[in-house]
Phi, psi and omega in degrees: 000123178261131180231160183262009181202157173264169182209160174284184181306318173209153181254328185221152172233110186228125176051043174084005182234137176269138182229148166249135179266132178227145173250122187279141180275134179282149182306323181269007184104161182088176186250139179255223185290143172262125182230180182246142174247132175285125179228186175242184181251033181069017175247125182296347178245038181303318186241147178209168178072213181261118183256138173236115179272126183280164176288330182205163174224142175257120184231124180052039176084356179251138179256128182237138173286147175263113190242342184230143163262112188292162177301131179063019183303317181245016182305126175071015178279082190288349178254011178279121185259332177199153176224126174257120183260141179280166180291349181280348183289127180244344185216136174243122191280177179302132177054027186302319182242015184300139177064023173274085194284347179264353177291130177250336178206159180207136176261127177262119187294162188295334184274007183299140180246328184205140169239127189267176186305134175057028182303327183236020186298141176062026170276089194297331184250013180282104185267325187227131169239115183262114179268123181260355174288138182269351177233148180297145179237174184289127183229123175295146189294343178244027180300325181254029182306135176071004175235000182302333186281347183226344184279145174254115181260114188252125177251165181300158185308129176067022178255002184301315184299320179295318180293317181294334179283344180280133185303320183295338185260006182299132176084359180266125178291126182238156173228158170241165186279012166272350183101008181269153178247146183281193181046040172070017180293142177287145179246128179294130184275344184262133175237123178234144175226138179198156354286167178213108011291159179238156179235291184267322181222160177225131177262130182242127173252111183194187178217122176103205184288129178232134175237144175245120182238154179272185184295338179272000181085007180279135183284123179262326180212144171227131182204162172253130182248129175251085181079306185204135179207143176261131185250132176282124182265008180302133180097346178275133177288155176296142178152194182265135177227163178234129177261119183248123177224109186060233179269358181270140177228125179242131179269130180229161176242129178251128182237000000 
């Protein structure tokens, strides 16, 4: 990233988030847009709980887009439970989310251009990374270091082949949100759910990404099923739900 100015560790603290302001250098010279990078205050526990990063912030009468998650921005934030990233984010820096042990899932916005080395390393409970970009972007070869054995990286429906063809994505197990698995894995065509009605648990026979949504379309559960799995329904209100696996949809009643 080329900038037209240097900055301290952070320039602003707004609504619970530390920012560094940068002015981007244009390819032919000169200065372009000034945007904000999410950083920390040199404390490994800067952030905790549920974080929502905004698309922009207005500071001293000027509005700036938030475009980068800076290197080590959330490093070691062991009490961070979730992060919502805006569509304006294009870059996730080195070790940005490393050692965030309470993170279980993260959505990567569609406009992402690059994820850097060890961005998610040692996130022990990070089960799902949802990629919303429809085309492969630049990925450092160790961006998912130490989590490859348990994380499910989900790309948009029918985009697996494009990602797998990109050199940076070679060897990474991918899934798509149609319920398909990459690297030529066979997908079970049959989806069964039982019992129906269900009360405490539901058994799902399927392969790949499965979502359970209520009548309003709100997602109640998201999981990956490898042939057969029993789901705990604790916390779900009584009513009608739909189990979606690939192109199959099963209607169930929870009592």
